N, C-alpha and C positions, 0 to 999 in steps of 0.2 A: 592687333594681329588677327588674321583670319583663321578659322578652322573649317576645313572641308571634310565632310564624311564621304564614304564611298559613293553614295548616291550623287552628291555634288560633283565629285571627280568624274563619274560616269557621264554626267550631263555636260561637263565642260571639256571633255576629251575631244581632240580633233577627229575628223572622219578617218576611217582605217587607211585609206591611201595616203593621206597626209601624214599619218602616224608612221607609216613605212618610210616615207621620205625623211622625216625628222630623225628616225632611228638610224637611217643610213648616214645622214649628216653627222650625227653624234659619233658613230663608229669611225667615220673618216677623221673626225677631229681627234679622237683618241689615237688613231694610227699615226697622224701627222704631228701629234704632240700639242695641239692647240687646246685640248681639253685634258683634264687630269682626273683619273680615278685610281687612287692607290689600292694596293692589295687590301681586301676587306678582312679586318680582324673578326674572329669568331669566338664566342664563349659557349660553353656546353653545360647547361643547367641540369641535364639528365642524359641518360644513355643514348636515346634516339633524338634528343632535342638540341637545337642550337639557335643562336641569334647572331646576326651580322650587323656591323656598323659600316655603312657604305657612303663615305663622303665623295663629293665630286665638285669640280669647278670647270666652268666653260667661260673664260673671260671675254671672248669675242661676243657672246650673247649676254654677258653680265649675269651669269647664272652661278649660284653657289648653294649647295645644300647637302643634306645627309639623310639617307634612308636607314631606319632601324627596322629590321625585319626578323621575325622569329618563326621558326619551324618546329611545331610540336605535333608529330604524326599521330600520337595517341589521342589528340583532341577529338578526332572524328568519332571515336568510340563514345564520347560524351556529348555529341551533337554540337561541338564547337568547331570553328574553323581551324584548320591545320596550319595555315599561314596567316600571320597578322603583322601589322607594322605601321609605322608612321614615317612621313616624309617631312622634314623641316626645310623650308625654303628661306634663304637669306637674301637680303639686298646685295647685289653684286658690287655696289660701290662702297657701302658703309658696313656691311656684314650684319646689319640689324635683322633679326628674325621678322619675316613678313607673313608667313603662313605655315600652319601645321595641317597636314592632310593625311587621311587614311591611305595606306599604301597597298591594300589588297587589289583593288580595281586598277590602280596605276601600274602595279607590277604585272598583272595579267595582260593589260594592254601593251606594255612595253615588250613583254616576252612574245606576244603574238606578232607585233610589228617586226621584231628582229627575225623571228623564225620564218614568217611569210616572205620577208624581204631577202632572205638568203638565196644565193644562186644555187641552181641545181635541183 
C-alpha cells in the first residue's frame, strides 16, 4: 500500500482547469445518483473541535474511499495546522486498501476547484 504525504499529493494533482472539470463531473454524478456520498458523521473531542468521516463511492470510475478530517481551530495558537486528515483509497473492484494520503493539500485543491467552478 502506498503512502502519499502532502508534498506528494501536491506534485500529483492535476492542473487547476482539469481539477475544476473533475469537480464538476463529481458534483453531476452526485446529483444524478451515480456517485454516493452519505451524510458525514461528526465527533466532537472538544468545544471548538470536530472530526468527520467522509466515505464516498463512484462506481463508474471504480473509486471508493474515505476521508477522515479533523478541525482543531486552537492548533494555530500552538503553531500546528488547524485542519488535518487522511484519505484512504480502496480498489473499486475488491475493496482492498491501495493508498493512504495526507488530506490537507487534497482538501484545499478540491475546495478551490469547486468554488472557482461555481457559476456566478
